[in-house]
N, C-alpha and C positions, 0 to 999 in steps of 0.2 A: 509661578503659581498656579495651582490646578486648574484645571476647565472648567469645577464648578464654582470656583470663588470668583474666575472671571464673567460666569455667565447671569451671576447672582448680583455681581458689580456692573456688569452690563445694565440689567435691570433696575437697578437702583438709580443709575445714570438717567435712565430713560422716564422711571417714575419721577428722578426729578425734575428732569427737564419739563416735562408735560405741567406740575404743578406752575414751575415758573412762568412758561407759557400764557397758562389759565390765569396767575396774578396780571402778567403782561396788558390781559386781554381786558382785567378787572379797572387795571390803571388808563387803559383807553378810553373805556367807557366813561370814568370818572372826568378824564380829559373834556370830553364833549359837554358837559355839563357848566365848563367854565369859557363855553366861545364868546365873544365880546357880542354885545347887544346886537341884534338885528342880521346875525352870520347865522346862516343853516346850515344844518348837517353836511348838507350836499356841497354849499360853498366850502366847507372845511375840511370834505375827505375826497371829494373827486376831483383832484388837483393833483398836474404833474409831479409836483415837491410834496404833494401828503400834505401838506399845511405845517410842514416841519419847520417848526423855530419862528412861526409867524404871528406877532404881537398884535398884526392887525385881525387877525383871526380868534388867538386865545389870552384871555387874562393870566399874567402873572404866575396864578394856581394853576390854571390848564395845562401852561406850558411846562411847570413842575410834574404835572401825571404826564404828561409825555415823553420827557425824560427818563420818568420810570418806567414808564411802559417799553421806552426802547432797551432800557439798560436789561430790564428782565427779561425780554427777548431775546436778547444776545446770551444771555447766561442758558436759556432755554434751548436754543439752538447748540450752544456749545455743549451742553450735557447731552444731548442727542447724539451729538458728530462721536462725542468719549463713548457711548453705547454701542453705535454704529460700529468704531471700531473696535472695539471689544469683542461683540457678539463677530467678527469678519475673522479675529484671530482663533477663535474657538472654533469656527467652520473650518478654516484651512489647517487646524490640528488636527481635523477630522474625529 
């Protein structure tokens, strides 16, 4: 594979990763719209477990958005890692 193609592919992975992370943030914000009555943002977020899969904090729809946020964040970080690997290979080639 040519160096140019690897750089372009790395850039594409970085851009896709950024879009995935942006959508994960949208899902996370949507999740907070579905907190259980009486649960504040602080109570749901500033916890050691991060409120992960806690039905006493979020409704079923909120937990669905939480799963979406998690899945898209993993996709985004994976894309960023692939982009970094491609860029490092290009740099090593000189």
